[in-house]
Every structure is written in structure tokens, then in C-alpha cells.
Kinemage of the C-alpha trace (Angstrom):
@kinemage 1
@onewidth
@group {chain A} dominant
@subgroup {mainchain}
@vectorlist {calphas} color= white
{ca unk a 1} P 62.831 78.310 115.218
{ca unk a 2} L 65.244 80.266 117.359
{ca unk a 3} L 66.745 76.998 118.550
{ca unk a 4} L 67.628 76.004 114.993
{ca unk a 5} L 69.176 79.360 114.111
{ca unk a 6} L 71.110 79.643 117.352
{ca unk a 7} L 72.562 76.160 116.979
{ca unk a 8} L 73.627 76.825 113.398
{ca unk a 9} L 75.306 80.093 114.322
{ca unk a 10} L 77.234 78.541 117.200
{ca unk a 11} L 78.376 75.561 115.140
{ca unk a 12} L 79.407 77.809 112.252
{ca unk a 13} L 81.550 79.809 114.676
{ca unk a 14} L 83.602 76.659 115.368
{ca unk a 15} L 85.794 77.469 112.385
{ca unk a 16} L 89.221 75.872 112.669
{ca unk a 17} L 91.337 73.799 110.341
{ca unk a 18} L 91.055 70.850 112.739
{ca unk a 19} L 87.272 71.146 113.162
{ca unk a 20} L 85.095 68.886 111.055
{ca unk a 21} L 82.092 70.223 109.152
{ca unk a 22} L 79.221 70.455 111.656
{ca unk a 23} L 76.756 67.604 111.176
{ca unk a 24} L 73.050 68.443 111.508
{ca unk a 25} L 71.359 65.606 113.418
{ca unk a 26} L 67.733 66.328 112.556
{ca unk a 27} L 65.323 63.578 113.588
{ca unk a 28} L 67.731 61.766 115.910
{ca unk a 29} L 66.574 63.616 119.033
{ca unk a 30} L 62.856 63.901 119.698
{ca unk a 31} L 61.757 67.549 119.292
{ca unk a 32} L 65.343 68.737 119.688
{ca unk a 33} L 67.384 69.747 116.612
{ca unk a 34} L 71.077 69.038 117.093
{ca unk a 35} L 74.478 69.748 115.585
{ca unk a 36} L 77.692 67.842 116.183
{ca unk a 37} L 81.298 68.698 115.268
{ca unk a 38} L 84.653 67.085 116.033
{ca unk a 39} L 88.124 68.449 116.684
{ca unk a 40} L 91.176 66.348 117.505
{ca unk a 41} L 89.030 63.235 118.042
{ca unk a 42} L 86.850 65.016 120.648
{ca unk a 43} L 83.260 65.824 119.665
{ca unk a 44} L 80.900 68.623 120.638
{ca unk a 45} L 77.110 68.362 120.555
{ca unk a 46} L 74.596 71.237 120.478
{ca unk a 47} L 70.954 70.549 121.349
{ca unk a 48} L 68.039 72.967 121.342
{ca unk a 49} L 64.415 72.738 122.418
{ca unk a 50} L 61.428 74.660 123.714
{ca unk a 51} L 59.299 73.316 126.557
{ca unk a 52} L 55.769 74.265 127.536
{ca unk a 53} L 55.367 75.661 131.027
{ca unk a 54} L 53.616 72.525 132.337
{ca unk a 55} L 56.317 70.103 131.112
{ca unk a 56} L 59.531 71.312 132.768
{ca unk a 57} L 60.060 68.030 134.635
{ca unk a 58} L 60.240 66.200 131.302
{ca unk a 59} L 62.661 68.607 129.663
{ca unk a 60} L 65.549 66.170 129.402
{ca unk a 61} L 63.509 63.502 127.687
{ca unk a 62} L 63.374 65.620 124.535
{ca unk a 63} L 67.142 65.308 124.413
{ca unk a 64} L 67.276 61.536 124.680
{ca unk a 65} L 68.525 59.989 121.483
{ca unk a 66} L 67.266 56.835 119.906
{ca unk a 67} L 70.722 55.349 120.487
{ca unk a 68} L 71.784 56.780 123.841
{ca unk a 69} L 71.360 59.623 126.301
{ca unk a 70} L 72.360 62.892 124.681
{ca unk a 71} L 75.429 63.551 126.795
{ca unk a 72} L 77.012 60.291 125.598
{ca unk a 73} L 76.830 61.178 121.917
{ca unk a 74} L 79.690 63.664 122.336
{ca unk a 75} L 82.592 64.511 124.614
{ca unk a 76} L 80.917 67.798 125.505
{ca unk a 77} L 77.172 68.469 125.166
{ca unk a 78} L 75.276 71.757 125.345
{ca unk a 79} L 71.527 72.059 125.831
{ca unk a 80} L 70.044 75.446 124.946
{ca unk a 81} L 66.584 76.865 124.501
{ca unk a 82} L 63.449 78.156 126.171
{ca unk a 83} L 63.259 75.689 129.060
{ca unk a 84} L 60.383 77.692 130.593
{ca unk a 85} L 61.470 77.453 134.210
{ca unk a 86} L 60.201 80.429 136.209
{ca unk a 87} L 61.141 82.433 139.306
{ca unk a 88} L 57.872 82.385 141.300
{ca unk a 89} L 57.089 85.348 143.542
{ca unk a 90} L 54.117 87.488 144.519
{ca unk a 91} L 56.386 90.560 144.535
{ca unk a 92} L 57.897 90.903 141.048
{ca unk a 93} L 59.083 94.455 141.719
{ca unk a 94} L 61.307 93.141 144.515
{ca unk a 95} L 62.931 90.724 142.055
{ca unk a 96} L 63.536 93.570 139.620
{ca unk a 97} L 64.944 95.764 142.380
{ca unk a 98} L 67.379 92.988 143.376
{ca unk a 99} L 68.427 92.545 139.751
{ca unk a 100} L 68.958 96.290 139.317
{ca unk a 101} L 71.163 96.371 142.430
{ca unk a 102} L 73.183 93.422 141.110
{ca unk a 103} L 73.628 95.081 137.689
{ca unk a 104} L 74.919 98.295 139.266
{ca unk a 105} L 77.246 96.399 141.624
{ca unk a 106} L 78.687 94.371 138.752
{ca unk a 107} L 79.349 97.582 136.805
{ca unk a 108} L 81.216 99.016 139.808
{ca unk a 109} L 83.193 95.786 140.183
{ca unk a 110} L 84.220 95.896 136.514
{ca unk a 111} L 85.283 99.538 136.797
{ca unk a 112} L 87.318 98.813 139.918
{ca unk a 113} L 89.200 95.997 138.178
{ca unk a 114} L 90.092 98.286 135.272
{ca unk a 115} L 91.225 101.205 137.433
{ca unk a 116} L 93.230 99.288 140.019
{ca unk a 117} L 95.545 96.346 139.462
{ca unk a 118} L 96.036 95.859 143.189
{ca unk a 119} L 93.979 93.409 145.190
{ca unk a 120} L 90.986 95.295 146.545
{ca unk a 121} L 87.849 94.359 148.475
{ca unk a 122} L 85.883 91.332 147.230
{ca unk a 123} L 83.365 92.172 144.484
{ca unk a 124} L 79.809 92.797 145.652
{ca unk a 125} L 78.096 91.698 142.455
{ca unk a 126} L 78.123 87.868 142.884
{ca unk a 127} L 76.329 87.931 146.242
{ca unk a 128} L 73.662 90.290 144.918
{ca unk a 129} L 73.131 88.101 141.849
{ca unk a 130} L 72.644 85.044 144.077
{ca unk a 131} L 69.945 86.947 145.951
{ca unk a 132} L 68.318 88.079 142.708
{ca unk a 133} L 67.989 84.516 141.326
{ca unk a 134} L 67.152 82.759 144.600
{ca unk a 135} L 63.643 81.869 143.367
{ca unk a 136} L 64.754 80.330 140.074
{ca unk a 137} L 63.176 76.908 139.579
{ca unk a 138} L 65.854 75.418 137.306
{ca unk a 139} L 68.674 76.138 139.753
{ca unk a 140} L 66.659 74.535 142.543
{ca unk a 141} L 65.799 71.435 140.524
{ca unk a 142} L 69.402 70.984 139.372
{ca unk a 143} L 70.689 71.240 142.955
{ca unk a 144} L 68.128 68.653 144.022
{ca unk a 145} L 69.201 66.338 141.182
{ca unk a 146} L 65.690 66.094 139.753
{ca unk a 147} L 66.686 67.421 136.318
{ca unk a 148} L 70.021 67.860 134.500
{ca unk a 149} L 71.843 66.023 137.269
{ca unk a 150} L 75.583 66.274 136.653
{ca unk a 151} L 75.114 69.150 134.196
{ca unk a 152} L 76.409 72.660 134.843
{ca unk a 153} L 75.380 76.209 134.076
{ca unk a 154} L 77.480 79.349 134.179
{ca unk a 155} L 76.367 81.810 136.907
{ca unk a 156} L 73.356 83.931 135.958
{ca unk a 157} L 74.647 87.490 135.675
{ca unk a 158} L 72.031 89.051 133.391
{ca unk a 159} L 68.448 90.356 133.796
{ca unk a 160} L 65.413 88.083 133.395
{ca unk a 161} L 64.717 87.144 129.798
{ca unk a 162} L 60.907 86.875 130.066
{ca unk a 163} L 58.393 88.468 129.748
{ca unk a 164} L 59.857 91.508 127.985
{ca unk a 165} L 57.535 94.396 127.173
{ca unk a 166} L 56.995 94.929 123.414
{ca unk a 167} L 58.629 98.372 123.277
{ca unk a 168} L 61.912 97.423 124.960
{ca unk a 169} L 65.046 96.857 122.862
{ca unk a 170} L 68.008 96.943 125.253
{ca unk a 171} L 67.195 95.531 128.683
{ca unk a 172} L 70.768 95.663 129.998
{ca unk a 173} L 71.142 99.350 129.119
{ca unk a 174} L 67.811 100.162 130.767
{ca unk a 175} L 68.894 98.420 133.977
{ca unk a 176} L 72.108 100.429 134.028
{ca unk a 177} L 70.169 103.671 133.506
{ca unk a 178} L 67.385 103.112 136.027
{ca unk a 179} L 67.007 101.378 139.368
{ca unk a 180} L 64.489 99.843 141.734
{ca unk a 181} L 60.871 100.180 140.639
{ca unk a 182} L 61.918 102.280 137.641
{ca unk a 183} L 62.730 99.116 135.648
{ca unk a 184} L 59.243 97.638 136.033
{ca unk a 185} L 58.273 99.115 132.673
{ca unk a 186} L 60.700 96.706 130.967
{ca unk a 187} L 58.451 93.695 131.620
{ca unk a 188} L 54.822 92.673 131.299
{ca unk a 189} L 54.173 91.908 134.966
{ca unk a 190} L 50.510 90.926 134.654
{ca unk a 191} L 48.344 88.983 132.247
{ca unk a 192} L 46.432 90.932 129.614
{ca unk a 193} L 43.809 92.908 131.523
{ca unk a 194} L 43.231 96.632 131.145
{ca unk a 195} L 42.078 97.015 134.762
{ca unk a 196} L 44.773 94.872 136.438
{ca unk a 197} L 48.032 96.270 137.820
{ca unk a 198} L 50.878 94.331 139.372
{ca unk a 199} L 50.232 95.947 142.764
{ca unk a 200} L 46.587 94.860 142.661
{ca unk a 201} L 47.612 91.354 141.592
{ca unk a 202} L 50.167 91.208 144.390
{ca unk a 203} L 47.535 92.023 147.011
{ca unk a 204} L 45.228 89.393 145.528
{ca unk a 205} L 47.981 86.749 145.622
{ca unk a 206} L 48.849 87.551 149.248
{ca unk a 207} L 45.154 87.329 150.148
{ca unk a 208} L 44.946 83.893 148.521
{ca unk a 209} L 47.883 82.660 150.589
{ca unk a 210} L 46.409 84.041 153.819
{ca unk a 211} L 43.046 82.508 153.012
{ca unk a 212} L 44.622 79.103 152.380
{ca unk a 213} L 46.117 78.855 155.844
{ca unk a 214} L 46.554 82.001 157.823
{ca unk a 215} L 49.915 83.734 157.545
{ca unk a 216} L 51.981 80.557 157.038
{ca unk a 217} L 52.879 79.992 153.364
{ca unk a 218} L 54.129 76.493 154.149
{ca unk a 219} L 50.693 75.566 155.410
{ca unk a 220} L 49.189 76.896 152.201
{ca unk a 221} L 51.579 74.737 150.214
{ca unk a 222} L 50.497 71.702 152.217
{ca unk a 223} L 46.985 72.341 150.937
{ca unk a 224} L 48.210 72.553 147.356
{ca unk a 225} L 48.642 76.338 147.019
{ca unk a 226} L 52.212 77.445 146.381
{ca unk a 227} L 53.465 80.972 145.842
{ca unk a 228} L 53.697 80.160 142.147
{ca unk a 229} L 50.060 79.014 142.047
{ca unk a 230} L 48.839 82.045 144.014
{ca unk a 231} L 50.698 84.427 141.680
{ca unk a 232} L 49.236 82.717 138.615
{ca unk a 233} L 45.681 82.855 139.974
{ca unk a 234} L 46.074 86.543 140.727
{ca unk a 235} L 47.288 87.229 137.183
{ca unk a 236} L 50.946 87.953 137.912
{ca unk a 237} L 53.775 87.188 135.452
{ca unk a 238} L 56.959 87.197 137.568
{ca unk a 239} L 60.079 88.105 135.520
{ca unk a 240} L 61.996 84.880 134.913
{ca unk a 241} L 65.125 83.427 133.339
{ca unk a 242} L 63.338 81.099 130.901
{ca unk a 243} L 66.071 80.956 128.236
{ca unk a 244} L 69.081 78.938 129.358
{ca unk a 245} L 72.240 77.100 128.301
{ca unk a 246} L 73.500 74.105 130.287
{ca unk a 247} L 76.457 71.845 129.531
{ca unk a 248} L 77.935 68.509 130.518
{ca unk a 249} L 81.149 66.599 129.762
{ca unk a 250} L 82.097 62.956 129.972
{ca unk a 251} L 83.987 62.026 133.169
{ca unk a 252} L 87.569 63.257 133.019
{ca unk a 253} L 86.821 66.075 130.556
{ca unk a 254} L 84.915 68.578 132.713
{ca unk a 255} L 88.032 70.629 133.464
{ca unk a 256} L 88.616 71.135 129.732
{ca unk a 257} L 85.451 73.218 129.361
{ca unk a 258} L 85.221 76.604 131.073
{ca unk a 259} L 82.498 79.260 130.620
{ca unk a 260} L 83.902 82.666 129.714
{ca unk a 261} L 80.825 84.855 129.247
{ca unk a 262} L 77.118 84.131 129.803
{ca unk a 263} L 74.829 87.006 128.839
{ca unk a 264} L 71.617 88.054 127.161
{ca unk a 265} L 72.034 89.049 123.517
{ca unk a 266} L 70.813 92.506 122.593
{ca unk a 267} L 68.998 92.604 119.259
{ca unk a 268} L 69.457 88.887 118.505
{ca unk a 269} L 65.716 88.282 118.228
{ca unk a 270} L 63.206 90.947 117.230
{ca unk a 271} L 59.498 90.950 117.965
{ca unk a 272} L 59.653 88.409 120.808
{ca unk a 273} L 58.760 88.640 124.488
{ca unk a 274} L 61.942 86.637 125.225
{ca unk a 275} L 65.556 87.806 125.164
{ca unk a 276} L 67.994 85.390 123.585
{ca unk a 277} L 71.026 84.308 125.603
{ca unk a 278} L 74.514 83.235 124.578
{ca unk a 279} L 77.474 81.662 126.336
{ca unk a 280} L 81.130 81.641 125.265
{ca unk a 281} L 83.305 78.733 126.419
{ca unk a 282} L 87.015 78.050 126.502
{ca unk a 283} L 87.571 74.471 125.288
{ca unk a 284} L 90.903 72.696 125.714
{ca unk a 285} L 91.654 70.061 123.071
{ca unk a 286} L 95.026 68.429 123.649
{ca unk a 287} L 96.159 66.336 120.684
{ca unk a 288} L 99.011 64.738 122.639
{ca unk a 289} L 96.641 63.437 125.300
{ca unk a 290} L 94.871 61.143 122.841
{ca unk a 291} L 98.097 59.403 121.839
{ca unk a 292} L 99.471 59.304 125.378
{ca unk a 293} L 96.387 57.598 126.749
{ca unk a 294} L 97.159 54.180 125.303
{ca unk a 295} L 100.869 54.614 124.700
{ca unk a 296} L 100.472 53.288 121.163
{ca unk a 297} L 98.093 53.791 118.282
{ca unk a 298} L 96.003 51.209 116.511
{ca unk a 299} L 92.810 49.221 116.911
{ca unk a 300} L 92.627 46.306 119.315
{ca unk a 301} L 90.269 43.669 120.606
{ca unk a 302} L 89.561 44.882 124.146
{ca unk a 303} L 87.992 43.314 127.222
{ca unk a 304} L 86.472 45.578 129.907
{ca unk a 305} L 85.486 44.138 133.283
{ca unk a 306} L 83.586 45.808 136.119
{ca unk a 307} L 83.571 43.731 139.297
{ca unk a 308} L 83.152 44.025 143.082
{ca unk a 309} L 80.048 46.089 142.355
{ca unk a 310} L 78.100 47.472 145.303
{ca unk a 311} L 75.302 50.018 145.768
{ca unk a 312} L 75.466 52.691 148.447
{ca unk a 313} L 72.649 55.047 149.437
{ca unk a 314} L 73.954 58.628 149.219
{ca unk a 315} L 71.325 61.364 148.644
{ca unk a 316} L 72.436 64.714 147.334
{ca unk a 317} L 72.992 67.297 150.063
{ca unk a 318} L 70.340 69.769 148.996
{ca unk a 319} L 67.228 71.610 150.065
{ca unk a 320} L 64.484 69.331 151.345
{ca unk a 321} L 60.980 69.224 149.969
{ca unk a 322} L 59.504 70.791 153.114
{ca unk a 323} L 61.831 73.792 152.855
{ca unk a 324} L 60.903 74.591 149.256
{ca unk a 325} L 57.230 73.665 149.149
{ca unk a 326} L 56.008 77.062 150.315
{ca unk a 327} L 57.367 78.731 147.195
{ca unk a 328} L 57.614 76.090 144.497
{ca unk a 329} L 55.681 73.168 143.149
{ca unk a 330} L 58.344 70.598 143.938
{ca unk a 331} L 58.904 67.906 141.331
{ca unk a 332} L 58.795 64.250 142.356
{ca unk a 333} L 62.026 62.600 143.442
{ca unk a 334} L 63.089 59.637 141.324
{ca unk a 335} L 64.037 56.712 143.539
{ca unk a 336} L 66.004 53.559 142.733
{ca unk a 337} L 64.398 50.367 143.979
{ca unk a 338} L 67.548 48.542 145.037
{ca unk a 339} L 65.761 45.288 145.843
{ca unk a 340} L 64.342 45.162 142.311
{ca unk a 341} L 67.745 45.329 140.580
{ca unk a 342} L 68.137 42.007 138.791
{ca unk a 343} L 70.589 42.554 135.931
{ca unk a 344} L 73.650 44.593 135.077
{ca unk a 345} L 74.610 45.548 131.516
{ca unk a 346} L 77.711 47.205 130.083
{ca unk a 347} L 78.042 49.370 126.963
{ca unk a 348} L 81.501 49.725 125.433
{ca unk a 349} L 82.735 51.605 123.479
{ca unk a 350} L 80.519 54.703 123.605
{ca unk a 351} L 79.267 56.318 120.388
{ca unk a 352} L 81.297 59.474 121.110
{ca unk a 353} L 84.488 57.400 121.252
{ca unk a 354} L 83.887 54.828 118.545
{ca unk a 355} L 84.866 55.498 114.894
{ca unk a 356} L 82.938 52.357 113.926
{ca unk a 357} L 79.752 53.428 115.678
{ca unk a 358} L 77.644 53.339 112.532
{ca unk a 359} L 79.048 49.952 111.509
{ca unk a 360} L 78.090 48.205 114.714
{ca unk a 361} L 74.662 46.934 115.700
{ca unk a 362} L 73.253 50.313 116.699
{ca unk a 363} L 69.915 48.786 117.618
{ca unk a 364} L 71.516 46.615 120.272
{ca unk a 365} L 73.326 49.553 121.799
{ca unk a 366} L 70.100 51.582 121.708
{ca unk a 367} L 68.434 49.000 123.932
{ca unk a 368} L 71.384 49.042 126.282
{ca unk a 369} L 71.009 52.790 126.775
{ca unk a 370} L 67.243 52.672 127.261
{ca unk a 371} L 67.410 53.437 130.994
{ca unk a 372} L 64.477 55.836 131.102
{ca unk a 373} L 61.893 53.988 129.076
{ca unk a 374} L 61.875 50.618 130.794
{ca unk a 375} L 63.656 47.322 131.102
{ca unk a 376} L 64.157 46.712 127.393
{ca unk a 377} L 66.551 43.994 126.331
{ca unk a 378} L 70.253 43.885 125.651
{ca unk a 379} L 71.047 41.797 122.598
{ca unk a 380} L 74.722 42.691 122.598
{ca unk a 381} L 75.446 40.010 125.190
{ca unk a 382} L 77.272 42.382 127.589
{ca unk a 383} L 75.000 41.650 130.555
{ca unk a 384} L 74.990 39.507 133.677
{ca unk a 385} L 72.809 38.825 136.687
{ca unk a 386} L 73.241 41.484 139.372
{ca unk a 387} L 73.795 38.765 141.974
{ca unk a 388} L 77.179 38.053 140.354
{ca unk a 389} L 78.311 41.661 141.035
{ca unk a 390} L 80.385 41.617 137.860
{ca unk a 391} L 79.875 42.335 134.169
{ca unk a 392} L 82.201 42.409 131.184
{ca unk a 393} L 82.251 43.506 127.552
{ca unk a 394} L 84.468 42.490 124.635
{ca unk a 395} L 84.686 44.649 121.509
{ca unk a 396} L 86.714 44.367 118.324
{ca unk a 397} L 88.613 47.173 116.591
{ca unk a 398} L 88.596 49.553 119.552
{ca unk a 399} L 90.694 52.704 119.244
{ca unk a 400} L 92.216 53.011 122.715
{ca unk a 401} L 93.203 56.617 122.042
{ca unk a 402} L 89.498 57.416 122.155
{ca unk a 403} L 87.666 54.730 124.130
{ca unk a 404} L 88.063 55.982 127.685
{ca unk a 405} L 84.564 55.320 129.041
{ca unk a 406} L 81.933 52.652 129.474
{ca unk a 407} L 78.330 52.939 130.606
{ca unk a 408} L 76.985 50.559 133.222
{ca unk a 409} L 73.246 50.038 133.471
{ca unk a 410} L 71.220 48.411 136.224
{ca unk a 411} L 67.804 46.970 135.326
{ca unk a 412} L 64.918 46.905 137.779
{ca unk a 413} L 62.027 45.844 135.566
{ca unk a 414} L 60.262 49.181 135.970
{ca unk a 415} L 62.969 51.523 134.700
{ca unk a 416} L 66.709 51.322 135.115
{ca unk a 417} L 69.701 53.331 136.249
{ca unk a 418} L 72.915 54.180 134.451
{ca unk a 419} L 76.269 55.917 134.889
{ca unk a 420} L 79.371 56.580 132.813
{ca unk a 421} L 82.612 55.101 134.175
{ca unk a 422} L 86.069 56.478 133.380
{ca unk a 423} L 88.240 53.494 132.453
{ca unk a 424} L 91.893 52.924 133.366
{ca unk a 425} L 94.664 52.583 130.755
{ca unk a 426} L 95.260 49.279 129.034
{ca unk a 427} L 96.353 46.381 131.277
{ca unk a 428} L 95.507 48.131 134.550
{ca unk a 429} L 92.720 48.472 137.120
{ca unk a 430} L 91.029 51.406 138.811
{ca unk a 431} L 88.552 51.796 141.673
{ca unk a 432} L 85.536 53.906 140.708
{ca unk a 433} L 82.591 55.599 142.389
{ca unk a 434} L 79.792 57.035 140.202
{ca unk a 435} L 76.329 58.464 140.845
{ca unk a 436} L 73.437 56.627 139.211
{ca unk a 437} L 70.932 58.493 137.050
{ca unk a 438} L 67.747 57.814 135.126
{ca unk a 439} L 67.438 60.182 132.183
{ca unk a 440} L 68.873 63.263 133.870
{ca unk a 441} L 67.520 62.646 137.381
{ca unk a 442} L 69.816 61.607 140.224
{ca unk a 443} L 68.664 58.424 141.978
{ca unk a 444} L 70.322 59.076 145.325
{ca unk a 445} L 72.625 56.047 145.020
{ca unk a 446} L 76.308 55.565 144.239
{ca unk a 447} L 77.731 52.547 142.418
{ca unk a 448} L 81.218 51.540 143.544
{ca unk a 449} L 83.465 48.867 142.109
{ca unk a 450} L 86.659 48.080 140.214
{ca unk a 451} L 87.261 48.580 136.489
{ca unk a 452} L 89.928 46.778 134.471
{ca unk a 453} L 90.900 46.949 130.800
{ca unk a 454} L 92.976 44.371 128.941
{ca unk a 455} L 93.662 42.786 125.572
{ca unk a 456} L 91.194 40.099 124.628
{ca unk a 457} L 92.312 36.990 122.837
{ca unk a 458} L 90.980 36.469 119.341
{ca unk a 459} L 88.068 34.013 119.343
{ca unk a 460} L 88.860 30.576 118.011
{ca unk a 461} L 87.174 29.756 114.672
{ca unk a 462} L 84.389 27.222 114.903
{ca unk a 463} L 83.126 24.969 112.130
{ca unk a 464} L 79.490 24.830 111.153
{ca unk a 465} L 78.916 22.519 108.205
{ca unk a 466} L 81.555 23.346 105.591
{ca unk a 467} L 82.095 27.019 106.603
{ca unk a 468} L 84.285 28.468 109.312
{ca unk a 469} L 82.955 31.454 111.222
{ca unk a 470} L 83.840 33.557 114.272
{ca unk a 471} L 81.166 34.654 116.717
{ca unk a 472} L 81.354 38.338 117.680
{ca unk a 473} L 79.393 40.130 120.428
{ca unk a 474} L 78.870 43.099 118.092
{ca unk a 475} L 78.474 41.890 114.476
{ca unk a 476} L 79.592 44.136 111.642
{ca unk a 477} L 76.514 45.159 109.672
{ca unk a 478} L 78.264 47.460 107.238
{ca unk a 479} L 78.137 47.143 103.470
{ca unk a 480} L 76.204 44.295 101.893
{ca unk a 481} L 75.905 42.432 105.194
{ca unk a 482} L 73.282 44.980 106.267
{ca unk a 483} L 70.985 43.609 103.562
């Protein structure tokens, strides 16, 4: 319920004479209400969801549309909600002490900037915040590319949002007023048990780890007992940043979106053990850029070609499984089976950049984007055998002021891989290098090749019986033809 209200409030705040009326996309995304608005031909999508604690690895799948992955429905996409990622530890008071130190340091940094305009010593707050959130599961999984690969999140600079004690109203004020162990009263650190304290639960969790394999937590993890599991068995509830906002932009637009303020919202939700969060962004929408992209306005028949395609193994430089196993239950890495790649498909134009999106064969494009669910089929005709190392797409009535991207998909028979490619201007070519993903998981491979865009000749009419007709790769099913 909070996800619905938060999305509506944010979309309603996008009040501008050039902003379209926000469109509520209920039912398009599984279990994720969404709102979409446009300004100057660029669209913004807001998605919200809540995930159970045991389903974090599947969080992105709730945001996968029936027609395409969520981040391709709009120029900029935001995913917000209770994602339920935790910050596992057997010492929750240490986490709170680190947070309290970071809050006080940030307050001193802010005061120093107001008092002095001269360049002073570097602020101490950011380093202390990094230490405070070092156990956060979502940050670790994003760095590893196992979830929300390519997405971004503003730095966490606010106290944990879960599990807040019932009597607490203003967590930020309490952190500024107290310090160290004094802030433990803000959270419910243990499961409901009249006889259990967090210190008792901590000793029990440490005993479980020692019993698993001596004094080596990594050995305990090898036997299936992580710090997170030991804390849960002992009855601990480590304070965590469960409520989050992440964002992503199509290639070439990331620099237009900049986070301004990411904070917990005091009083936004009453009677909950969570604290709501909000993030303000600065969004650049340049009207002249749309017209300058193609040099001229108007719709055209366009041919897009990707050739000289090659795959290169390039894992993300991140923490290895062995280094994180002692603290976290590490999610499985998604791997691309290069030898199983047998076909390459191309989707152009994207829904976010196509005014005629609803008039085209949406079902065909839906299959083309189905990279997470399986092989599927691509009835649009924009596919070729991978052995050819080239694929092309031809589309009618393309607005070149908008259509700047294409999505390339590789099929393996047991799940595919996809990436968005930034296209060159009309009648030119461009070398590209993009990371392949499945859903929101990075596959550890890079696709390189050459992209070219040009005018396509009108198809010659053919005669069947007594009627002339023109074959089109994407038939127009608008109006009565849809019947």
C-alpha cells in the first residue's frame, strides 16, 4: 500500500506545463504498481514493490513487464519499495554505534560548510557511512552484478529503516541527540521474547559460529552457517536498510539524472516498523537535443544493422564468493553459456522511444524481450543465426528524434541474454561495447560489434491475386485491422 501512495505522490510532484498527465500502469508489471510520465519526449517510470525476506534474489522479476524489461519502458526508471535486503551481523549495537558516529560527523561537515567558504579538510562523514553500511546485502549484490546490474543508488546517508521500535517517531533526531549504545532503544533488536536480550542473543550467535567450525567464520559458512543464519537462529534482528530507491537510465542518458537528496522521511508512515525513504533527483531534459539528433524532423523507414559481433569474457571486478561467504548467504552467479548461443535477435525501436508502440505488434516485441523466461520466439523477423555474426531490423514510421537505442538479444535455448545499444546518427556507423544481462543479473560477458543506421528503401508492392499488398516486418494492427 505504501508503494502505491509513494508512487502517486512522486508522480504528482512532477507538475510542469511540459509534463504529461502521469499514467498509472496497473497490471502491466507483475506485483509492481507503476506510473509513467513524459516531458519533452523523454519518459520517466516509477515502479514499486515489496519482497519477502526469502525472495530477494528474484526482486527484479516483479518489475519485468509483459512487453519488455522495466528499464526499457522509459528513458529513466526508478524502483522503490521494501526490498527486504538486510545488514547481517551478530553485533547490532556496533552497527548502531557506527551509524551514530556517521550521523554526528555529517552534522559537523554540514556546519563547517556553512561557516567557512574556504576549502577545508575533507569531510569525515562519507568514510564513516561506508563503514556503517559495509554489511548491507543489496550493495554487495549490486556490486557483484547479481541483481540490479547497471542500476544505481544514491549513497546511504541515513539510519537503518528497519526494525523501528513502536514508540519512536523521529529516528534522525534521536541519533543526533544520543550516541553509541544509547540509540539501541530506537530498534527492536531481538524477536519477540520477554526473556531474550540482544546481548544474550549475540552470545548465542557467536557460540553457534564457534560450534560450527572453531573460531573461523569462513569455515562455518562452508558448512552452511553464515553470520546471517547464526543471528537469525539466536533471535537477533540486525538493524537494516530494507527500504530503498534505485534508478537506471538508457545508455547516453545517465548523466542527465543526478541524485540531490536521499533520506528517510520523518512522519511519512505512522504505525509501521519501517521508515519510509525518499530521494530527490535533478533531471535534465534538453528540448534542442531531440531535434539535433537527426538533424531533421519527421518519420522515416529506417534500417538498423549490427555486425562484426563478438563475445568477450569480462567478469565484474568485485568481491569473490569466498570473501563474502562468512557473512552473507551469497546468491548464485548467472552464467552465459557461450557455446549454446544459436540465434541473435534485434528489437527496434524501443517502447520508450516509439510513438506508435501501441499500434505495432506488441506481442511480437514481447517475445523479443523475453530474455529471462526462456528461448521464446521472435515473430517480428528481426533475427538471424548467431553464426552469421550480424542481425538487422527494418521499421516504418520511426521518429529519429527519439529512436536512439536498440536491444540485442542472444538466445541459448535455456534462457537468453540482452543489452541496450546506443545507436549512431542517421547514415553513420559506431563501434559499441555493452555488458550482457539476463533480467537484472550481469552475465560476465561483453558484446562488441558495429552499429549502423540508414534509410531503408520502400518495399516494392507485390501482387497476390487481384490485390496489391506490401509486406511489413511489423504490421499495423491499429483500428479495425486489430479485429
